[in-house]
C-alpha positions as CSV (number, residue, x, y, z in Angstrom):
1,M,178.8,-191.9,-182.7
2,I,182.3,-193.6,-182.9
3,P,182.9,-195.5,-179.6
4,S,185.5,-193.9,-177.3
5,I,188.7,-195.7,-176.3
6,R,187.3,-196.0,-172.7
7,Y,184.1,-197.7,-174.2
8,I,186.2,-200.2,-176.2
9,I,188.6,-200.9,-173.3
10,F,185.8,-201.5,-170.8
11,W,183.9,-204.0,-172.9
12,L,187.1,-205.7,-174.0
13,V,188.3,-206.2,-170.4
14,D,184.8,-207.4,-169.5
15,Y,184.9,-209.9,-172.3
16,L,188.3,-211.2,-171.2
17,K,186.9,-211.7,-167.7
18,G,183.9,-213.7,-168.9
19,A,181.6,-211.0,-170.2
20,K,179.9,-210.8,-166.8
21,V,178.7,-207.2,-167.1
22,R,177.6,-207.7,-170.7
23,K,175.4,-210.7,-169.6
24,H,173.7,-208.5,-167.0
25,Y,173.4,-205.7,-169.5
26,N,171.7,-208.0,-172.0
27,S,169.4,-209.3,-169.3
28,L,168.3,-205.8,-168.4
29,K,167.7,-205.0,-172.1
30,R,165.6,-208.2,-172.7
31,I,163.4,-207.6,-169.6
32,N,163.0,-203.8,-169.8
33,E,162.4,-203.5,-173.5
34,D,159.0,-205.3,-173.1
35,H,157.8,-206.1,-169.5
36,G,154.9,-208.1,-170.9
37,S,156.8,-210.5,-173.2
38,A,156.8,-214.1,-172.2
39,S,160.6,-214.2,-172.0
40,S,160.6,-211.1,-169.7
41,V,158.0,-212.5,-167.4
42,S,159.7,-215.9,-167.2
43,E,163.1,-214.4,-166.5
44,R,161.7,-212.1,-163.8
45,E,159.8,-215.0,-162.1
46,Q,162.9,-217.1,-162.1
47,Y,165.0,-214.4,-160.4
48,L,162.3,-213.8,-157.8
49,S,161.8,-217.5,-157.1
50,E,165.5,-218.1,-156.7
51,M,165.8,-215.1,-154.3
52,L,162.9,-216.1,-152.1
53,N,164.1,-219.7,-151.8
54,H,167.6,-218.5,-151.1
55,C,166.2,-216.4,-148.2
56,I,164.2,-219.0,-146.4
57,K,167.2,-221.4,-146.6
58,T,170.1,-219.2,-145.7
59,V,168.9,-215.9,-144.1
60,P,168.0,-216.3,-140.4
61,F,165.2,-213.7,-140.3
62,Y,163.3,-215.3,-143.1
63,R,164.1,-218.9,-142.2
64,N,162.7,-218.4,-138.7
65,L,159.4,-217.2,-140.1
66,G,158.7,-220.8,-141.2
67,I,157.3,-219.9,-144.6
68,A,156.0,-223.0,-146.3
69,D,154.3,-221.4,-149.4
70,V,157.2,-219.5,-151.1
71,N,155.1,-216.6,-152.4
72,I,156.1,-213.0,-152.2
73,D,152.9,-212.1,-150.3
74,Q,153.9,-214.4,-147.4
75,F,157.0,-212.3,-146.7
76,P,156.7,-209.3,-144.3
77,I,157.3,-205.7,-145.2
78,T,160.8,-204.6,-144.0
79,N,162.5,-201.2,-143.6
80,K,165.7,-199.6,-142.4
81,N,164.7,-199.6,-138.7
82,L,163.8,-203.3,-138.7
83,I,167.1,-204.3,-140.3
84,K,169.2,-201.9,-138.2
85,K,167.8,-203.5,-135.0
86,N,169.4,-206.9,-135.9
87,P,171.4,-206.7,-139.1
88,D,173.1,-210.1,-138.6
89,A,169.7,-211.7,-139.0
90,F,169.4,-210.4,-142.5
91,L,172.8,-211.7,-143.7
92,S,172.9,-214.9,-145.8
93,E,174.9,-217.6,-144.0
94,S,176.1,-218.9,-147.4
95,Y,177.7,-215.6,-148.3
96,K,179.3,-214.7,-145.0
97,D,182.8,-215.8,-146.2
98,K,182.5,-214.3,-149.7
99,K,183.7,-211.0,-151.0
100,K,181.6,-208.1,-149.6
101,Y,180.9,-204.6,-150.9
102,Y,179.6,-202.0,-148.4
103,A,177.0,-199.3,-149.3
104,S,176.1,-196.6,-146.7
105,T,173.3,-194.1,-146.8
106,S,171.2,-191.9,-144.6
107,G,168.3,-191.8,-147.1
108,S,165.3,-189.6,-147.2
109,T,164.0,-190.8,-143.8
110,G,167.1,-189.7,-141.9
111,I,168.1,-193.2,-140.8
112,P,171.8,-194.0,-141.2
113,F,172.1,-197.4,-142.8
114,T,174.8,-199.7,-144.2
115,I,174.0,-202.7,-146.5
116,I,176.3,-205.4,-147.9
117,H,176.3,-206.4,-151.5
118,N,177.8,-209.5,-153.1
119,S,179.9,-209.6,-156.3
120,D,177.0,-210.5,-158.6
121,K,174.9,-207.6,-157.2
122,K,177.8,-205.2,-157.9
123,L,178.0,-206.4,-161.5
124,R,174.3,-205.9,-161.9
125,R,174.5,-202.3,-160.6
126,T,177.4,-201.6,-163.0
127,A,175.2,-202.9,-165.9
128,E,172.3,-200.8,-164.7
129,V,174.4,-197.6,-164.9
130,H,175.4,-198.4,-168.5
131,F,171.9,-199.5,-169.6
132,F,170.0,-196.6,-168.2
133,G,172.9,-194.2,-169.2
134,D,172.3,-195.3,-172.8
135,L,168.6,-194.6,-172.5
136,A,169.4,-191.1,-171.3
137,G,172.0,-190.4,-174.0
138,H,175.0,-191.0,-171.9
139,T,177.3,-193.5,-173.5
140,L,179.9,-195.4,-171.5
141,G,183.2,-193.7,-171.6
142,T,181.7,-190.2,-172.1
143,G,182.9,-187.7,-169.6
144,F,180.5,-186.5,-167.0
145,I,180.2,-183.7,-164.4
146,Y,179.0,-185.3,-161.2
147,I,177.3,-182.8,-158.8
148,K,176.5,-184.3,-155.4
149,I,177.8,-184.7,-151.9
150,W,181.5,-185.4,-151.9
151,N,183.2,-186.1,-148.6
152,E,185.7,-188.4,-147.0
153,N,183.4,-191.4,-147.6
154,N,183.3,-191.2,-151.4
155,R,185.9,-188.6,-152.5
156,K,187.7,-189.8,-155.6
157,G,191.4,-189.2,-156.2
158,K,192.8,-187.5,-159.3
159,L,193.8,-190.8,-160.9
160,T,190.4,-192.3,-160.4
161,Q,188.8,-189.1,-161.8
162,K,190.9,-189.4,-164.9
163,K,190.2,-193.1,-165.2
164,E,186.5,-192.7,-164.9
165,N,186.4,-189.5,-166.9
166,I,184.6,-187.7,-164.1
167,I,184.6,-184.1,-162.8
168,P,183.3,-184.2,-159.2
169,I,181.5,-181.0,-158.1
170,D,180.6,-180.5,-154.4
171,V,176.9,-179.5,-154.2
172,F,177.4,-177.5,-151.0
173,K,179.4,-174.7,-152.4
174,L,177.5,-174.2,-155.6
175,D,177.2,-170.4,-155.4
176,D,177.1,-168.1,-158.4
177,Q,180.9,-167.9,-158.5
178,K,181.3,-171.7,-158.6
179,I,178.5,-172.1,-161.2
180,E,180.2,-169.5,-163.4
181,K,183.5,-171.4,-163.1
182,L,181.7,-174.7,-163.8
183,L,180.0,-173.4,-167.0
184,K,183.3,-172.0,-168.3
185,R,184.9,-175.4,-167.7
186,I,182.1,-177.1,-169.6
187,K,182.4,-174.7,-172.5
188,A,186.2,-175.0,-172.6
189,S,185.9,-178.3,-174.6
190,N,183.1,-179.4,-176.9
191,N,184.0,-183.0,-176.3
192,P,180.8,-185.1,-175.4
193,K,179.9,-184.9,-171.7
194,S,176.9,-185.5,-169.5
195,I,175.8,-183.8,-166.3
196,L,174.6,-186.0,-163.4
197,A,173.3,-183.8,-160.5
198,Y,170.9,-183.3,-157.6
199,A,167.8,-181.6,-158.9
200,S,168.4,-178.7,-156.4
201,A,171.8,-178.1,-158.0
202,L,170.2,-178.0,-161.4
203,D,167.7,-175.5,-160.1
204,S,170.6,-173.3,-159.1
205,I,172.3,-173.6,-162.5
206,V,169.1,-172.7,-164.3
207,K,168.5,-169.7,-162.0
208,Y,172.1,-168.5,-162.7
209,L,171.6,-168.9,-166.5
210,D,168.3,-167.1,-166.3
211,R,170.1,-164.1,-164.7
212,N,173.3,-164.5,-166.8
213,P,172.4,-165.7,-170.3
214,T,175.3,-167.9,-171.6
215,D,175.5,-169.8,-174.9
216,M,175.8,-173.5,-173.8
217,I,174.2,-175.1,-176.9
218,H,177.6,-176.0,-178.5
219,A,179.3,-177.0,-175.2
220,G,179.1,-180.7,-176.0
221,V,176.6,-181.7,-173.3
222,T,174.8,-184.8,-174.5
223,S,172.5,-185.4,-171.6
224,V,171.4,-184.1,-168.1
225,I,170.3,-186.6,-165.5
226,A,168.7,-185.4,-162.3
227,M,168.8,-187.5,-159.2
228,S,167.8,-187.7,-155.5
229,E,165.0,-185.0,-155.7
230,T,162.1,-184.2,-157.9
231,L,163.1,-182.1,-160.9
232,E,160.9,-179.0,-161.4
233,E,159.2,-178.9,-164.8
234,Y,160.5,-175.4,-165.4
235,T,164.1,-176.5,-164.6
236,K,163.7,-179.4,-167.0
237,S,162.5,-177.3,-169.9
238,A,165.1,-174.6,-169.2
239,L,167.9,-177.2,-169.2
240,K,166.7,-178.5,-172.6
241,K,166.7,-175.0,-173.9
242,Y,170.2,-174.0,-172.6
243,F,172.0,-177.3,-173.4
244,N,169.9,-178.6,-176.3
245,C,170.0,-182.2,-175.1
246,P,167.8,-184.8,-173.4
247,V,167.0,-184.1,-169.7
248,V,165.7,-186.9,-167.5
249,S,165.1,-187.7,-163.9
250,R,166.5,-190.9,-162.3
251,Y,165.0,-192.6,-159.3
252,A,167.7,-194.6,-157.4
253,N,169.0,-195.3,-154.0
254,I,172.3,-196.5,-152.4
255,E,170.8,-199.7,-151.0
256,N,169.6,-201.0,-154.3
257,G,170.6,-199.1,-157.4
258,I,168.7,-197.6,-160.3
259,I,165.0,-198.3,-159.7
260,A,163.4,-196.3,-162.5
261,Q,164.3,-193.5,-164.9
262,Q,162.7,-191.2,-167.5
263,T,163.6,-192.0,-171.1
264,S,163.1,-190.5,-174.6
265,E,159.9,-192.6,-174.8
266,F,158.7,-191.8,-171.3
267,Q,159.7,-188.1,-170.8
268,N,157.2,-187.5,-167.9
269,E,156.9,-191.0,-166.5
270,F,159.6,-193.3,-165.1
271,L,160.3,-196.6,-166.8
272,I,160.6,-199.2,-163.9
273,N,163.7,-201.4,-163.8
274,L,161.9,-204.8,-163.5
275,G,165.1,-206.4,-164.6
276,S,166.6,-206.0,-161.2
277,Y,163.7,-205.4,-158.8
278,H,160.2,-206.7,-158.1
279,I,158.2,-203.6,-157.4
280,E,155.1,-203.1,-155.3
281,V,153.2,-199.9,-154.5
282,L,151.2,-200.3,-151.3
283,D,148.5,-198.4,-149.6
284,L,149.7,-195.6,-147.3
285,H,148.2,-197.3,-144.2
286,E,147.8,-200.9,-145.0
287,D,150.0,-203.6,-146.7
288,T,147.7,-203.9,-149.6
289,P,148.2,-202.8,-153.2
290,A,147.4,-199.1,-153.9
291,K,145.1,-198.6,-156.9
292,N,146.8,-197.9,-160.2
293,G,147.4,-194.1,-160.5
294,E,147.1,-193.5,-156.8
295,S,150.1,-192.7,-154.6
296,G,151.4,-195.4,-152.3
297,R,154.5,-196.7,-150.6
298,I,157.2,-197.9,-153.0
299,V,158.3,-201.4,-151.8
300,I,161.2,-203.2,-153.4
301,T,162.4,-206.7,-153.6
302,D,166.0,-206.8,-154.8
303,L,166.5,-209.8,-157.1
304,F,170.3,-209.8,-157.0
305,N,171.7,-209.0,-153.6
306,K,172.0,-212.4,-152.0
307,S,174.5,-211.3,-149.4
308,M,172.0,-209.2,-147.5
309,P,168.7,-209.6,-149.3
310,L,166.2,-206.8,-149.2
311,I,162.7,-208.4,-149.5
312,R,159.6,-206.2,-149.6
313,Y,161.8,-203.3,-148.5
314,D,159.9,-200.1,-147.8
315,T,162.0,-197.3,-149.5
316,G,160.2,-194.5,-147.6
317,D,159.3,-193.0,-151.0
318,L,155.9,-192.5,-152.5
319,G,154.9,-193.2,-156.1
320,A,152.0,-194.0,-158.4
321,L,152.1,-197.1,-160.5
322,G,151.0,-197.2,-164.1
323,K,151.1,-199.4,-167.2
324,K,151.5,-198.4,-170.8
325,E,151.2,-200.1,-174.1
326,E,153.4,-198.8,-176.9
327,N,153.9,-200.4,-180.3
328,G,152.7,-203.8,-179.1
329,R,154.9,-203.7,-176.0
330,T,154.0,-203.4,-172.3
331,Y,155.8,-201.2,-169.9
332,Y,155.3,-200.7,-166.2
333,I,156.0,-197.2,-165.1
334,F,155.8,-194.8,-162.2
335,E,153.4,-192.1,-163.2
336,K,154.9,-189.9,-160.5
337,I,157.4,-190.1,-157.6
338,E,156.6,-187.9,-154.7
339,G,158.0,-186.8,-151.3
340,R,161.7,-186.5,-152.0
341,K,162.1,-182.7,-152.5
342,M,163.3,-181.2,-149.3
343,D,162.5,-177.8,-147.8
344,I,164.9,-174.9,-148.5
345,I,167.2,-174.1,-145.6
346,Y,169.0,-170.8,-145.1
347,N,172.2,-170.2,-143.1
348,T,172.4,-167.4,-140.5
349,R,173.5,-164.9,-143.3
350,G,170.3,-165.6,-145.2
351,E,172.0,-167.6,-148.0
352,V,170.3,-170.7,-149.4
353,L,171.9,-174.0,-148.4
354,S,171.4,-177.3,-150.2
355,S,169.4,-179.4,-147.7
356,Y,171.9,-182.1,-148.4
357,F,174.3,-180.4,-146.1
358,V,172.5,-182.2,-143.3
359,S,173.4,-185.6,-144.8
360,A,177.0,-184.5,-145.1
361,S,177.0,-183.5,-141.4
362,M,175.1,-186.5,-140.1
363,W,176.6,-189.3,-142.3
364,K,179.1,-190.5,-139.7
365,Y,176.7,-190.7,-136.7
366,T,175.6,-194.2,-137.4
367,E,174.4,-194.7,-133.8
368,L,171.4,-192.6,-134.6
369,R,168.2,-194.4,-135.7
370,Q,166.6,-191.3,-137.1
371,Y,167.1,-187.5,-137.2
372,Q,165.1,-184.6,-138.4
373,F,166.5,-181.1,-139.0
374,I,164.1,-178.1,-138.7
375,Q,164.6,-174.4,-139.3
376,N,162.3,-172.3,-137.1
377,G,163.8,-168.8,-137.6
378,K,166.5,-166.8,-139.3
379,K,169.1,-168.2,-136.8
380,E,167.0,-170.7,-134.9
381,Y,167.2,-174.4,-135.7
382,E,166.2,-177.7,-134.1
383,I,167.5,-181.2,-134.6
384,K,165.5,-184.1,-133.4
385,L,167.4,-187.3,-132.6
386,N,166.1,-190.8,-132.1
387,L,168.6,-193.3,-130.7
388,E,169.0,-196.0,-128.1
389,G,171.1,-194.9,-125.1
390,H,173.0,-191.7,-124.7
391,F,174.4,-189.7,-127.6
392,Q,178.1,-189.2,-126.8
393,R,178.9,-186.9,-129.8
394,E,176.4,-184.1,-129.4
395,K,179.0,-181.4,-129.2
396,E,180.8,-182.7,-132.3
397,M,177.5,-182.9,-134.2
398,L,176.6,-179.3,-133.4
399,Q,180.0,-178.1,-134.6
400,D,179.6,-180.0,-137.8
401,L,176.2,-178.3,-138.4
402,K,177.5,-174.8,-137.5
403,T,180.2,-175.3,-140.2
404,F,177.4,-174.8,-142.7
405,L,174.9,-172.8,-140.8
406,G,177.2,-170.2,-139.2
407,D,178.9,-170.0,-135.8
408,D,176.0,-167.8,-134.5
409,A,173.4,-170.5,-135.2
410,E,171.2,-171.5,-132.3
411,V,170.6,-175.2,-132.6
412,M,168.3,-176.9,-130.1
413,V,168.8,-180.7,-129.7
414,T,165.6,-182.7,-128.9
415,Y,165.6,-186.4,-128.1
416,V,162.5,-188.3,-129.3
417,E,161.4,-191.9,-129.4
418,E,160.2,-191.5,-133.0
419,I,160.1,-189.0,-135.8
420,P,156.4,-188.7,-136.5
421,L,154.9,-189.5,-139.9
422,L,153.4,-186.7,-142.0
423,A,149.9,-187.0,-143.3
424,S,151.4,-188.1,-146.6
425,G,152.9,-191.2,-144.9
426,K,156.4,-189.8,-145.2
427,R,159.0,-188.6,-142.6
428,K,160.7,-185.4,-143.6
429,K,164.4,-185.4,-143.0
430,V,164.7,-181.7,-143.4
431,T,161.9,-179.1,-143.1
432,S,161.5,-175.4,-142.6
433,N,159.0,-173.4,-140.6
434,L,160.7,-170.1,-141.7
435,K,158.5,-167.6,-143.4
436,K,160.3,-165.9,-146.2
């Protein structure tokens, strides 16, 4: 494929600025093309050693632990709640006056959370997007349809959309009418384009195409990337049939970046991004390694965020670690990633809502430690809140929720000290007790 103008301009500008993204891209390529090679192991060990030493010297929380043996096992498991209690203790003193980039998320556990990235981390994330995009069949500069939450926090202006060659689609209003309009827009041009979307949105698109067969094979879609939820196997195979292109799932979060992704070689497993993260999968109940192939807690050490380091950070997700040998190369993979698919929620008219409407409603209430949304009946809902002190914005929150649920929704607010864990070791952010 001939490189696009955007592709050429991006890498030319990067070259003129010192090829910073290209250096990160090449590092990711070296490490992830063979996790077992001597150079891959050496480079990863160097990144990890630099990060751990940086933490015990410049980050108050880690310095105060008095760690003498700088080994990853000597560092405690952290999570959003621990960091939110005293965020300043996790900030590097050597980066406090340097340029900062803020990333906010409420995550799958329902805990609003903001983390700070430094410039080098931002460059690494940019390189991750391009490297894993290439593995999925999405070349830099190719247009893409981005189906996710779009709100005042991340909405892109028309100029930015054109510059980034992006078509943003709000996941909340993805009914049959919007899907029909979207498919017509995709077919209007056979120029190369990719689709990046929540798995639940892809479910809706497939269900529409099943009911309304439409020829999309020649629409120019070069790849489909599912994110944020588990992609159903039926949806995956149907998308391949309808668009005649690679379909992969991506495991990523706002705090870190792209953690793992399916590829043409690993169509059912997830290639782990050891170029940017040290990965552990720990037992559900103890901070000891889970057995290979058994589900455990995914714990991440970010090798590049020196502004606000995340060391042994419990993502709240569950996965099973594996190892594969292919053509003399070694790859570490997630055999499966579990616990991220949310229960289906209906509004008071009986229409299916993307469970991510809760995230859109709750995003701004950063004073909350945790929340859990439950549907108990056709019009009966409950939201459990965990916070310190009195919640001053309850009325505003209820109005935000009713915007999606319906004005006749009966929403009970319950204040709790903790959202309990499920037997799986996960906390569900959205769940339904409704019998359909």
